[in-house]
C-alpha positions as CSV (number, residue, x, y, z in Angstrom):
1,X,-12.5,-20.2,2.8
2,X,-16.1,-20.7,4.1
3,X,-17.6,-18.2,1.7
4,X,-16.5,-17.0,-1.7
5,X,-17.8,-14.7,-4.5
6,X,-17.2,-14.4,-8.2
7,X,-17.2,-10.8,-9.4
8,X,-18.0,-10.1,-13.0
9,X,-16.0,-7.1,-14.4
10,X,-17.8,-6.2,-17.6
11,X,-15.6,-5.1,-20.5
12,X,-12.4,-4.2,-18.6
13,X,-10.6,-3.7,-21.9
14,X,-13.2,-1.2,-23.1
15,X,-15.1,0.2,-20.2
16,X,-12.5,1.3,-17.7
17,X,-11.5,4.9,-18.8
18,X,-12.1,6.9,-15.6
19,X,-10.3,4.9,-13.0
20,X,-13.3,2.8,-12.3
21,X,-11.2,-0.3,-11.9
22,X,-10.7,0.9,-8.4
23,X,-14.3,-0.3,-7.7
24,X,-13.3,-3.8,-8.6
25,X,-10.2,-3.6,-6.4
26,X,-12.2,-2.4,-3.4
27,X,-14.8,-5.2,-3.8
28,X,-12.1,-7.9,-3.9
29,X,-9.9,-6.5,-1.1
30,X,-12.8,-6.0,1.3
31,X,-13.8,-9.6,0.8
32,X,-10.3,-11.0,1.2
33,X,-9.6,-8.9,4.3
34,X,-12.6,-10.7,5.9
35,X,-11.6,-14.1,4.8
36,X,-14.1,-14.3,2.0
37,X,-12.8,-15.6,-1.3
38,X,-13.2,-13.1,-4.2
39,X,-12.3,-14.0,-7.8
40,X,-12.5,-11.3,-10.5
41,X,-13.9,-12.7,-13.7
42,X,-13.1,-10.4,-16.7
43,X,-16.2,-10.4,-19.1
44,X,-15.1,-9.4,-22.5
45,X,-16.9,-9.5,-25.9
46,X,-15.3,-13.0,-26.4
47,X,-16.5,-14.3,-23.0
48,X,-19.4,-16.7,-23.0
49,X,-22.7,-15.8,-21.5
50,X,-22.5,-19.0,-19.5
51,X,-19.4,-17.7,-17.7
52,X,-21.2,-14.5,-16.9
53,X,-24.1,-16.4,-15.4
54,X,-21.8,-18.1,-12.9
55,X,-21.0,-14.8,-11.2
56,X,-22.4,-13.5,-8.0
57,X,-21.8,-9.7,-8.4
58,X,-21.6,-7.5,-11.5
59,X,-19.6,-4.3,-12.1
60,X,-19.6,-2.2,-15.3
61,X,-17.9,1.2,-15.7
62,X,-17.7,4.1,-18.1
63,X,-15.9,4.6,-21.4
64,X,-15.3,7.0,-24.3
65,X,-17.6,7.0,-27.3
66,X,-15.7,4.4,-29.6
67,X,-15.2,1.9,-26.8
68,X,-18.7,2.5,-25.5
69,X,-20.2,1.6,-29.0
70,X,-18.3,-1.6,-29.2
71,X,-19.4,-2.7,-25.7
72,X,-23.0,-1.7,-26.4
73,X,-23.2,-3.9,-29.4
74,X,-22.3,-7.0,-27.4
75,X,-24.2,-5.9,-24.3
76,X,-27.5,-5.4,-26.2
77,X,-27.1,-8.2,-28.6
78,X,-25.6,-10.9,-26.4
79,X,-25.1,-10.4,-22.7
80,X,-27.9,-8.0,-21.8
81,X,-30.6,-10.8,-21.4
82,X,-28.4,-12.7,-19.0
83,X,-27.7,-9.5,-16.9
84,X,-31.4,-8.7,-17.0
85,X,-32.2,-12.2,-15.6
86,X,-29.5,-11.9,-12.9
87,X,-30.6,-8.5,-11.7
88,X,-34.3,-9.6,-11.6
89,X,-33.2,-12.5,-9.4
90,X,-31.5,-10.1,-7.0
91,X,-27.9,-10.6,-8.0
92,X,-26.3,-7.2,-7.0
93,X,-24.7,-5.0,-9.6
94,X,-23.0,-1.6,-9.9
95,X,-23.4,0.4,-13.1
96,X,-21.4,3.6,-13.4
97,X,-21.9,6.5,-15.9
98,X,-22.1,5.0,-19.4
99,X,-23.1,1.6,-18.0
100,X,-25.8,3.4,-16.0
101,X,-27.1,4.8,-19.2
102,X,-26.8,1.5,-21.0
103,X,-29.1,-0.3,-18.6
104,X,-31.9,2.2,-19.1
105,X,-34.6,2.3,-21.8
106,X,-32.9,4.6,-24.2
107,X,-30.4,7.4,-24.7
108,X,-31.6,10.3,-26.8
109,X,-28.7,12.3,-28.4
110,X,-29.2,15.9,-29.3
111,X,-29.0,14.8,-33.0
112,X,-30.2,11.6,-34.5
113,X,-32.5,8.8,-33.4
114,X,-32.9,7.3,-29.9
115,X,-30.3,4.7,-29.0
116,X,-32.0,1.7,-27.4
117,X,-30.9,0.5,-24.0
118,X,-31.2,-2.9,-22.2
119,X,-34.3,-1.7,-20.2
120,X,-33.0,-3.4,-17.1
121,X,-33.6,-0.1,-15.2
122,X,-36.7,2.0,-15.9
123,X,-35.0,5.2,-16.8
124,X,-34.2,7.4,-19.9
125,X,-31.3,9.6,-20.6
126,X,-31.6,12.7,-22.9
127,X,-28.9,15.0,-24.1
128,X,-30.3,18.5,-24.1
129,X,-28.2,19.9,-26.9
130,X,-24.6,20.9,-27.8
131,X,-25.1,24.3,-26.1
132,X,-26.1,22.8,-22.8
133,X,-23.8,23.0,-19.9
134,X,-22.0,19.7,-19.1
135,X,-22.6,18.1,-15.7
136,X,-19.0,18.0,-14.4
137,X,-17.2,18.5,-11.1
138,X,-17.1,17.2,-7.6
139,X,-20.4,16.1,-6.2
140,X,-21.8,15.2,-2.8
141,X,-25.0,13.4,-1.9
142,X,-26.9,11.8,1.0
143,X,-27.8,8.1,0.5
144,X,-31.5,7.4,0.7
145,X,-32.1,4.4,-1.6
146,X,-30.3,1.7,0.3
147,X,-29.8,0.8,4.0
148,X,-26.1,1.2,4.8
149,X,-26.6,-0.4,8.2
150,X,-25.5,2.4,10.5
151,X,-22.3,4.4,10.9
152,X,-19.5,3.5,8.5
153,X,-16.8,4.2,11.0
154,X,-16.3,4.2,14.8
155,X,-16.9,8.0,14.7
156,X,-20.3,7.6,13.1
157,X,-19.8,10.9,11.2
158,X,-21.1,11.4,7.7
159,X,-22.2,7.7,7.6
160,X,-24.6,8.3,4.7
161,X,-22.6,11.0,2.8
162,X,-21.1,9.9,-0.4
163,X,-18.7,11.9,-2.6
164,X,-17.4,11.5,-6.1
165,X,-16.7,13.2,-9.5
166,X,-19.3,13.4,-12.3
167,X,-18.8,14.1,-16.0
168,X,-21.8,13.5,-18.2
169,X,-23.7,15.4,-20.9
170,X,-26.9,13.4,-20.8
171,X,-29.7,14.0,-18.2
172,X,-31.2,10.9,-16.7
173,X,-34.7,10.7,-15.4
174,X,-36.1,7.7,-13.4
175,X,-39.3,5.9,-14.1
176,X,-41.8,4.8,-11.5
177,X,-40.1,1.4,-10.9
178,X,-36.9,3.1,-9.7
179,X,-35.9,4.9,-6.6
180,X,-32.9,7.3,-6.4
181,X,-29.7,6.2,-4.7
182,X,-29.2,9.6,-3.0
183,X,-30.2,13.2,-2.6
184,X,-27.8,15.7,-4.1
185,X,-26.2,18.2,-1.7
186,X,-23.6,19.6,-4.1
187,X,-23.3,19.1,-7.8
188,X,-25.7,17.9,-10.5
189,X,-26.5,14.3,-10.1
190,X,-28.9,12.6,-12.5
191,X,-30.0,15.8,-14.3
192,X,-29.3,18.9,-12.3
193,X,-33.0,19.6,-11.8
194,X,-34.8,17.1,-9.5
195,X,-32.0,16.8,-6.9
196,X,-31.4,13.1,-7.2
197,X,-28.3,11.0,-7.9
198,X,-28.2,7.5,-9.2
199,X,-30.8,4.8,-9.0
200,X,-31.6,1.6,-7.2
201,X,-33.5,-1.4,-8.5
202,X,-33.7,-4.6,-6.4
203,X,-30.1,-5.1,-5.3
204,X,-28.5,-3.2,-8.2
205,X,-27.2,0.4,-8.2
206,X,-26.5,2.9,-10.9
207,X,-24.5,6.1,-10.4
208,X,-22.7,8.9,-12.2
209,X,-20.0,9.0,-9.5
210,X,-16.5,8.5,-10.9
211,X,-13.4,8.9,-8.8
212,X,-14.0,6.0,-8.4
213,X,-17.1,5.5,-6.3
214,X,-16.3,2.6,-3.9
215,X,-12.8,3.6,-2.6
216,X,-14.2,6.9,-1.4
217,X,-17.4,5.3,-0.1
218,X,-16.6,1.8,1.0
219,X,-19.9,1.4,2.9
220,X,-21.6,1.0,-0.5
221,X,-19.0,-1.8,-1.4
222,X,-20.0,-3.6,1.8
223,X,-23.7,-3.3,0.9
224,X,-23.0,-4.9,-2.4
225,X,-20.9,-7.6,-0.9
226,X,-23.5,-8.3,1.8
227,X,-26.2,-8.7,-0.8
228,X,-24.1,-11.0,-3.0
229,X,-23.4,-13.3,0.0
230,X,-27.1,-13.3,1.0
231,X,-28.2,-14.2,-2.6
232,X,-25.6,-16.9,-3.0
233,X,-25.8,-18.6,0.4
234,X,-29.5,-17.9,1.2
235,X,-29.0,-16.1,4.5
236,X,-27.8,-12.9,5.9
237,X,-24.0,-13.1,6.6
238,X,-22.7,-10.3,8.9
239,X,-19.6,-8.7,7.7
240,X,-16.7,-8.1,10.1
241,X,-16.5,-4.3,10.7
242,X,-13.6,-2.2,9.6
243,X,-12.5,1.1,10.9
244,X,-12.6,3.1,7.7
245,X,-11.3,6.2,9.4
246,X,-8.9,7.2,6.6
247,X,-11.7,7.0,4.0
248,X,-13.9,8.9,6.4
249,X,-11.4,11.7,6.8
250,X,-10.9,11.8,3.0
251,X,-14.6,12.2,2.6
252,X,-14.8,14.9,5.2
253,X,-11.9,16.8,3.5
254,X,-13.8,16.7,0.2
255,X,-17.0,17.9,1.9
256,X,-15.3,20.8,3.5
257,X,-13.9,21.9,0.2
258,X,-17.3,21.9,-1.4
């Protein structure tokens, strides 16, 4: 194969609670269908930082509290500096839910001291208290933070509309270095107040969308793949188009229900 990518899957044994492995499957398949080599590299607590540094694209998903704590200890104490360096160089990454909170400056629980983050993204997450309503349910937004390159299907309909499922207690607010991924149409998004969902920094994306994100919204997968190829090979490499009509119809069905 003329082109190939190594995709880092961060903590697949700990941070894959909400079906987010579907994101990794989509990234790999959409490469292979185009004749682009795609190797998934599982990055566990035991994996060396050097192995992580050899990758061209990073994915990290969500988890429950116990698993999240184990991953956080390794992430902050060991692998965080490497990911910071990679993101700053423009290596693309997708951080979902707990991972999205991890890469911020800190998480403030409703009881106890602030939990420090990796400060890769300029954002903070604050839990408003045990009586606060949880941000949960189907969500829809219009992408504004990245250029999706035009219609995602031959029909051109809803080319910038993304859908997913959110489930988080913390409210995330972006700092001045960040721009939101999308504008919320239905649901809560980052905090249920400012109308934004997710974040973009350089070629990296954070989002609260489970479901998972990329099978429902494959145009974001293509954006990540395109950026990974561009960073690795030093030039823009056009991706062969797909007719993602089934994914488009699925998105439209979800939109109609909301």
